[in-house]
N, C-alpha and C positions, 0 to 999 in steps of 0.2 A: 520560621520559614515553612511554607507548605511542602509536605513530603509527597511530591508527585509520584515517585517510584512506589511508595507504599500504597497509594491510591490505585496506581496502575496494576499492582499485583492483586489487590482486593477486587478489582473490576471483573476478574474472571469468574466471580461468583454469579454473574448475571447470565442466566441460562441461554437467552437468545444470542448473546455475544459468543458464548461457548460453541453453539451450533455453527455459527458463521466461521469462527476461527478453526474449528475442527475440520470443516469442509476445506478451508484454505490449506490446512496442514496436509490433508490427504492429496490435494492437487499438487502441492509442492513435493510431496514424497514421490508421486508418480513422475513428476517432471525431473526430479533429481535422478531417479533410476534411468529414465530415458537418456538423460545427458551423460551420466557416468557410464552406464551400461552400454550405450550406443558407442561412446568413444572407445571403450575397451574392446568391444567386438570388432569395430571397424579398423582400429589402429594396432591391436595386439593379437587378435585371433585371425582375422582375414589377412591383415598386413597390407601395407601400401605397395609392396612388390608383387602382389598377386596380379596376374594378367587381367586386363579390363574385361575380357570375355567372361572370366570366371567370377569377377566381382559384381557383375550385373545381378540385382538392380541397385547395388550400393555404390553409386558414383560419388565423386568428391562434391559435386554440386548439390546433390541431395543431402549429403552429410552436413554441409554448411547451412542448408535450409533448416535442418533439424535443430542445429545449435541456435539459429536465429529465432526460431519459434520458441525454444526454451527460454531464450533471453527475454523475449516479449512477455512470456507467461510470468516470469519472475518479476518483471517490472510491474505487471498488473497485480500479482498477489502481494508484492511488497507494499505497493500503494494501499491496497485494501487492508493489509495487516495494520498499517498506521491509521487509516481512516476509521476502521471499526472501533479501535481502542479510543481514539480521540473523540469520536462521536459519543461514545458512552460516557466518557469522563466529563465532557462539556455539555452534553445534551444539545449539541449544535447541529448545523447543517452545512452544506457545501458553500453557502453564501455567508457563513459565520466566520468572522476573523479569528475568534477565539479558538475555533476548531482547528484552523490552519496553524495557529501558533502552537497549539498542543501537539499537532503532528510533527512540527519542527522540533519541539522539545523532546518528544519521545524518540525521534530519529537520531538524536545526538546525545541523549542521556541514559538510554536503556540498551541493553544487549539486543533484545528482540527488535527494537527500533533501528539500531545500526545495521543489523543483519538484513533488514528489509531492503536497504539500498546497496549494501556491500555485495550481496549475491549477484544482482544483475551487473554490477561493476566488474566483478571477477569474470563473469561469463563473457562480457564484452571484450575484456582484455584477452581472454582465452581464444575467442573467435579471431581476433587480430593475429594472435600468435600462430595458431594452426593454419591460417590462410596464407601466412607469409613464410613460416619456417617449418622445418620437419624435425625439430628438436623435441624428442619424446620426454626428456627429463624436465624441460621447461613447462610443457603442456601438462604433464602429470603433476608437477608441483602446484600449478594454478588450480587444477581440478581438485587436488587434495585440500587446498585452502578453502575452496568452495564447499567441499563436503564437511570440513571442520566446523562450518557455521551452524550445522544442524545440531550436533551434540552441545555446542556452546549456547544454544538458545532453547535447550530442552531440560528435562529432569536430570540428564546425565551431568550437567554442570554442577547442580546442587549436590549430587551424590558422589562427585569425584570420579565419574565414569566416562569422561570425555573421550579418551582414546579407546576405551572398550567399545563404546557405541560407534566411534569412527570406523573401527575395523568391522563391526557388525553391519553397518550400513554399506561399507565398501564391498564386503562379501555378498550382500544381498543384491546390490546394483550389478556387480559383475555376473552373478548367477542369472538373474532375471534378464539382464541385457543380452546375455548369450543365448538364452532360450528364445527370446523374441527374435533375435537375428536369425537363428536357425529356422524358426518357423516361417519367417518372411522369405528366406532364401528358398525354402522348399516349394513355394508357390511358383518359382521361376525356373524350375528344372527343365521343363519341356522334354525333349527327346535327346538332350545332350548327354553323351556318355561321359565327357570330361567333367561336366557339372555334377553328375551323379557320383563319380569317384571323388570329386573334391568335397562334396557334402559328406560323404562317408569319412573322409579324412578329418573334416571339421568336427563331426560327431565324436569320433574317437579321441581327438585332441581335447575337445571341450569336456568330455566325460571325466577326464582327469582333473581339469580345472574346477569343474562343478563339485567333485568330491572334496577337494581342498577347501573350496568356499563353504561347503556345507559344514565341514568340521569347524571352521572359523566362526560361522554363524551360530552353530550350536553351543560352542564353548563360551563365546561372548554373551550369547542370549541367556545362558544359565547363570553366569556371573551377575548380569544386570537384574535378572528375575529375583535372585536371592536378596540382592541389595534393595530393590524397590519394594518387594512384598514383605520381607522381614520375618514372616511367620506363616504357619499353616492357616491360622485364622484370617490373616490378611489376604490369603489366596482364595479362600472359600466364602468370605463374607464382605467383599468389597466389589464395586463395579470394575475396578482395575483388575482384580483377580479373576473375575468372570470372563472378561475379554481376553486376558492372558491364557486362561484355560482353553478357550476356543482356538486361540493362536497355536497353542501346543498341540491340540488335537489335529488341526489341519496340517501341522508340520509332520506329524506321524504319517498322515496320508501321503504327503510328498515323499517321505522316505520309502514308503511301500511302492509308489510309482517309480521312483529312482531305482529301486531294487529290481523291478521288472525290466527296466532299461539295461541294467548291468548284467543280469543273469539269464534273461530270456531273449530280448530283442537283439542285443549286440552279438551274442553267439550265433543267433539265427542269421544275422546280416553277414557275418564272416563266412558262414558256410555257403551262402548263395554264390553261384558261379555265373549263371546266365544274367544278362542285362535285365530281363523282365523280372526274374526272381529277386534280384538285388533292389530293383526299383520298388517292387511290392513290399519288401521287408522294410525299406526306408520309409515308405508311406505309413506302414503300421507303426513304426517307431515314432514318426513325427506326430501321429495322432495322439499317442500317449504323452508326447512332449507338450502338445497343445492342452491336454487335460491337466498336466502338471502346471502349466502356465496359468490356467484358470484358477486353480487352487491357490497358487502363489499370489495372484492378483487379490484374492479375498484376504490373504494374510497381510498383504501390504495395506489394504483398507483398514484392517484391524489395528495394524501398527500405527496408522495415522490417527485413529481414535485414541489409542493408548497414549500417544504423544500429547494429546490434549486432555488427558484424564489424570488426576492426581493419584500417585501411588498411596497405598494405605499407611506406609511408614514414612515419616519425614525426619531427616537428621537435624533440621533446623527449626522445627516448629511448624504448626499448621498454617501460619499466615505468610510464609516465605516462598511457597511453591506456586507456580502458575496453576490456574484452574483448581485451586484448593477448595474443596467443599466436602460435605459429609457423604461418604459412600456407604456407610454401615447400614 
C-alpha cells in the first residue's frame, strides 16, 4: 500500500513549498497571538466590569469582529496548508480531482491536515461561547485546545515538548497581546484624567504579568533549545541554530528595554504629580513599549521561520521531521 504519510513528510524538501508553508506558519503565528493575546487583554486585564467609558476603544462589538477575522484567516490558511501539500504531491491543479482527493486524505489522515480544519472549528465554537455566555472557564478551555494544536503540529510533538511549547506560546501570546492592547489604548487617551489614571493602573498591573510571562518564556525556551539543537555544533553550524541565535540576541534587547521600563520609566511615572507631567511620562513609557513591540514582532517572525525549519538533531532520524533537509 502506498505510504502517503511518508511521501507527505518527504515533500517538505521542495524549496518552493517550504517558502509557502513558512509564510503560512508566520501568518498563523501572528493570528494566534492576536486571538489569544486579545482575549486575555480584553477579558482578564481590562475586565468586562470596567466602565464603558474607560474600555473605549475596546467595545464588545469590536472584540467579536476581531475573533471573526481570525476565524476567516484560519479558514483560509487551513485550506492553503492542505492545497499546497496536495498540489505538490499530485502535481495537480484546482480542476484536478486527484488533488481534491489528496486534500481530503491529508485532512483526515495526518496531524497537520486535521489541524487545518480543527482550528477554525474551535474558533467558531469559541465565538459562539463568548457571544452567549460569560463563562471564563469554558472559553479558556476552548482557547487552550486551540493553542494545543500548534505544538501538536510542530517539532515539539516529535521531541516530546508539546506542553513545554504550549506554555511557551501561551506566555508569548499573553505578553505580546498585552503590549499591543496598551499601545492601542494609549492612542485614545485624549484629555481624560480618568483614562490616564486607568492606563497607569493597567501598566502597573501588566508589568507584573509581563515579568511572570517572561520567566515562563525564557525557561521553556531554554528547555526546547537544548532539546532541538543538541550540541554547540548544532547551534553554530545549522540554519536552525543561526535563526535561534538571532532570536536569542533580540530577546536580550527586549530584556534591556523591559529593564528601562521597570527601573527608569515606572519610578518616574510614580513621582509625577501634575496631570501634564504624568501624561508626558506615560507617553515616554509607551514609546519604549512600542519599540519593545517592534522587536518582539521580529522575534515572532523568526519563530515562524524556526517552526518551518528542521532542528539539527532528530530523535527519530532525518526522514521523520517536517521540513527535514541538510542545514550543515
